[in-house]
Structures are given as structure tokens and as C-alpha cells.
NUSELUM-982484 format. One record per residue (C-alpha): residue in three letters; chain; x, y, z negated. Coordinates in steps of 0.2 Angstrom, whole numbers, plus 5000, padded with zeros to 4 digits. Layout:
<filums>
("Ala", "A", (X, Y, Z));
...
</filums>
This chain:
<filums>
("Met", "A", (5268, 4715, 5161));
("Arg", "A", (5250, 4714, 5167));
("Trp", "A", (5254, 4709, 5185));
("Pro", "A", (5257, 4691, 5181));
("Thr", "A", (5240, 4690, 5172));
("Ile", "A", (5231, 4699, 5186));
("Leu", "A", (5238, 4688, 5199));
("Leu", "A", (5234, 4672, 5189));
("Ala", "A", (5216, 4678, 5186));
("Ser", "A", (5214, 4682, 5205));
("Leu", "A", (5221, 4664, 5210));
("Leu", "A", (5209, 4656, 5197));
("Leu", "A", (5194, 4666, 5204));
("Leu", "A", (5198, 4660, 5222));
("Ser", "A", (5198, 4642, 5216));
("Val", "A", (5180, 4643, 5209));
("Pro", "A", (5167, 4638, 5220));
("Gly", "A", (5157, 4653, 5227));
("Cys", "A", (5171, 4665, 5223));
("Gly", "A", (5181, 4671, 5238));
("Asp", "A", (5173, 4659, 5250));
("Glu", "A", (5163, 4663, 5266));
("Ala", "A", (5147, 4666, 5255));
("Asp", "A", (5157, 4681, 5248));
("Glu", "A", (5162, 4689, 5265));
("Pro", "A", (5157, 4707, 5267));
("Thr", "A", (5140, 4710, 5276));
("Leu", "A", (5133, 4723, 5288));
("Thr", "A", (5133, 4740, 5280));
("Leu", "A", (5123, 4756, 5285));
("Thr", "A", (5128, 4773, 5280));
("Ser", "A", (5126, 4791, 5285));
("Pro", "A", (5138, 4805, 5285));
("Ala", "A", (5123, 4817, 5281));
("Phe", "A", (5118, 4809, 5264));
("Leu", "A", (5123, 4795, 5252));
("Glu", "A", (5113, 4780, 5246));
("Gly", "A", (5099, 4786, 5235));
("Gln", "A", (5103, 4804, 5237));
("Pro", "A", (5093, 4818, 5246));
("Ile", "A", (5091, 4819, 5265));
("Pro", "A", (5097, 4836, 5270));
("Glu", "A", (5082, 4848, 5275));
("Lys", "A", (5088, 4849, 5293));
("His", "A", (5083, 4831, 5295));
("Thr", "A", (5065, 4835, 5289));
("Cys", "A", (5049, 4844, 5294));
("Asp", "A", (5055, 4859, 5284));
("Gly", "A", (5070, 4860, 5294));
("Gln", "A", (5075, 4856, 5312));
("Asp", "A", (5068, 4839, 5311));
("Leu", "A", (5083, 4831, 5318));
("Ser", "A", (5087, 4812, 5316));
("Pro", "A", (5102, 4810, 5304));
("Pro", "A", (5118, 4802, 5311));
("Leu", "A", (5120, 4784, 5305));
("Ala", "A", (5135, 4772, 5305));
("Trp", "A", (5137, 4754, 5303));
("Asp", "A", (5151, 4741, 5301));
("Ile", "A", (5155, 4723, 5297));
("Val", "A", (5144, 4718, 5311));
("Pro", "A", (5140, 4699, 5312));
("Leu", "A", (5148, 4689, 5327));
("Gly", "A", (5136, 4686, 5341));
("Thr", "A", (5126, 4702, 5338));
("Ala", "A", (5118, 4707, 5355));
("Ser", "A", (5107, 4722, 5349));
("Phe", "A", (5102, 4732, 5334));
("Ser", "A", (5085, 4738, 5329));
("Leu", "A", (5081, 4752, 5317));
("Val", "A", (5065, 4756, 5307));
("Val", "A", (5063, 4771, 5296));
("Ser", "A", (5049, 4772, 5284));
("Asp", "A", (5042, 4781, 5268));
("Leu", "A", (5042, 4769, 5254));
("Asp", "A", (5030, 4780, 5244));
("Ala", "A", (5017, 4783, 5257));
("Ile", "A", (5008, 4766, 5259));
("Glu", "A", (4993, 4765, 5271));
("Asp", "A", (4984, 4749, 5275));
("Gly", "A", (4997, 4739, 5266));
("His", "A", (5013, 4745, 5274));
("Ala", "A", (5025, 4760, 5272));
("Trp", "A", (5022, 4775, 5283));
("Val", "A", (5034, 4773, 5298));
("His", "A", (5044, 4788, 5304));
("Phe", "A", (5055, 4781, 5317));
("Val", "A", (5057, 4765, 5328));
("Leu", "A", (5072, 4761, 5339));
("Phe", "A", (5077, 4745, 5347));
("Asn", "A", (5089, 4737, 5360));
("Val", "A", (5104, 4747, 5354));
("Asp", "A", (5119, 4738, 5361));
("Gly", "A", (5128, 4726, 5349));
("Ala", "A", (5144, 4735, 5353));
("Glu", "A", (5138, 4752, 5346));
("Ala", "A", (5144, 4757, 5329));
("Gly", "A", (5131, 4770, 5325));
("Leu", "A", (5119, 4783, 5331));
("Ala", "A", (5122, 4802, 5334));
("Glu", "A", (5112, 4816, 5326));
("Ser", "A", (5097, 4822, 5334));
("Leu", "A", (5092, 4807, 5345));
("Arg", "A", (5079, 4811, 5358));
("Arg", "A", (5073, 4801, 5373));
("Ser", "A", (5086, 4810, 5384));
("Asn", "A", (5101, 4806, 5373));
("Leu", "A", (5098, 4788, 5368));
("Pro", "A", (5112, 4775, 5369));
("Asp", "A", (5112, 4766, 5386));
("Gly", "A", (5098, 4753, 5385));
("Ala", "A", (5090, 4758, 5369));
("Gln", "A", (5071, 4760, 5368));
("Leu", "A", (5060, 4770, 5356));
("Gly", "A", (5045, 4763, 5348));
("Arg", "A", (5030, 4772, 5341));
("Asn", "A", (5029, 4780, 5324));
("Glu", "A", (5013, 4782, 5313));
("Trp", "A", (5009, 4798, 5323));
("Asp", "A", (5009, 4787, 5338));
("Gln", "A", (5024, 4796, 5345));
("Ala", "A", (5040, 4788, 5352));
("Glu", "A", (5052, 4800, 5343));
("Trp", "A", (5060, 4804, 5326));
("Arg", "A", (5048, 4812, 5314));
("Gly", "A", (5058, 4816, 5298));
("Pro", "A", (5053, 4816, 5280));
("Cys", "A", (5038, 4827, 5276));
("Pro", "A", (5030, 4822, 5259));
("Pro", "A", (5014, 4831, 5253));
("Ser", "A", (5021, 4832, 5236));
("Gly", "A", (5034, 4824, 5224));
("Thr", "A", (5050, 4815, 5229));
("His", "A", (5048, 4801, 5242));
("Arg", "A", (5061, 4787, 5246));
("Tyr", "A", (5065, 4784, 5265));
("Leu", "A", (5071, 4767, 5270));
("Phe", "A", (5082, 4765, 5285));
("Gln", "A", (5082, 4747, 5290));
("Leu", "A", (5095, 4741, 5302));
("Tyr", "A", (5093, 4724, 5310));
("Ala", "A", (5107, 4715, 5319));
("Leu", "A", (5099, 4703, 5332));
("Asp", "A", (5106, 4689, 5342));
("Ala", "A", (5097, 4695, 5358));
("Lys", "A", (5090, 4710, 5367));
("Leu", "A", (5071, 4711, 5365));
("Glu", "A", (5064, 4712, 5383));
("Gly", "A", (5047, 4718, 5389));
("Leu", "A", (5041, 4727, 5373));
("Gly", "A", (5038, 4745, 5379));
("Glu", "A", (5034, 4758, 5365));
("Val", "A", (5029, 4746, 5351));
("Lys", "A", (5024, 4750, 5334));
("Ala", "A", (5035, 4743, 5319));
("Ala", "A", (5024, 4728, 5316));
("Glu", "A", (5025, 4723, 5334));
("Leu", "A", (5044, 4725, 5333));
("Gln", "A", (5045, 4715, 5317));
("Ala", "A", (5035, 4701, 5326));
("Ala", "A", (5047, 4701, 5341));
("Met", "A", (5062, 4700, 5330));
("Glu", "A", (5056, 4685, 5321));
("Gly", "A", (5070, 4671, 5322));
("Arg", "A", (5082, 4684, 5330));
("Val", "A", (5089, 4693, 5315));
("Arg", "A", (5107, 4689, 5311));
("Glu", "A", (5108, 4701, 5297));
("Arg", "A", (5100, 4717, 5290));
("Ala", "A", (5107, 4732, 5281));
("Gln", "A", (5097, 4746, 5273));
("Leu", "A", (5100, 4764, 5267));
("Ile", "A", (5088, 4774, 5256));
("Gly", "A", (5088, 4793, 5256));
("Thr", "A", (5075, 4804, 5246));
("Tyr", "A", (5066, 4820, 5250));
("Ser", "A", (5055, 4832, 5240));
("Arg", "A", (5047, 4848, 5246));
</filums>
């Protein structure tokens, strides 16, 4: 019988420091029903399609999360030392569990605010690489407060405002080639 062996091994792991304690608790996760981690982002979410923001979902939210911020950038398009930013969103209520497809100013979750992307626009601009396959990083931040008085900030300004407020971070990477 393997069950007694499996049970004994499980009990031994739980007694080892660092195994099964709080440090091993699950952490914030970010997913999309439109694409899997490391997989292609569907064309409808890009400049070659309808350029709709993809739906996103998250769970295992840290206690005390008051708001979420999201920054989407192209890891393979670096300019002035930073990745090209496609989307900035912040002050999403801490009770939210995701974002709908095709976010626009008119259908943002209550209280959420758009920041400015590299085109200096406060909107989603999807993947549109000039050539090759690019990786797009979706970074979700769980914050202990809402960020007041920011207006339509760029990603760097948002990062500065989040300093000391980030409870946890999750990421999702999708790819796209033309």
C-alpha cells in the first residue's frame, strides 16, 4: 500500500521548517481566459485586430488590499532604459477579481483611473511589434491604499506613487508576432 508512505512523507514535510508554513502560502495570481502564460495573445487584442484589452482575472488577494494597479509593457521594445508601456490602470477597487474585455474610459470599474501609455494616450494600445515575436508583461499590483490626486500619470510616476504601498505583485506574460 502506498497511502501510508504518502501520508508519512506529507507529515514529515509539514514538520520541516519552511515546508507548509506561512512562507509557502499561495500568492496573488494573474490569469487571462484569452491566453495562457507564455502563449500568444489573440489577434483581436492587438493592432492587427480590434485592439481590445484582454479580460484578466486574479485571485488569492492579500488581506488589506485596498486597490489594484496594472501596467502592461513590451519587454522586447526598450526605449530610454524602460520597456514600452501599452496600458496603465490604477485605483481598481480591492474587492474586484478581474477586468472585463475591451476596457474603455466609459466602462472602467467604479473609481478606476487610466494612466498614459507611450503614445501619450489614456487607453489600451495592444501589441503591435515591428517584427519578430515580442513578450508582453502584464503586472498587477495589490496596494494597501488608493492612490489619490495622480491624474493621468505615466507608468514611472505610478511606480513612484506605489512606493511602499505594494502588498503583493503578480504577472502574466503573453507573446505576439506579426
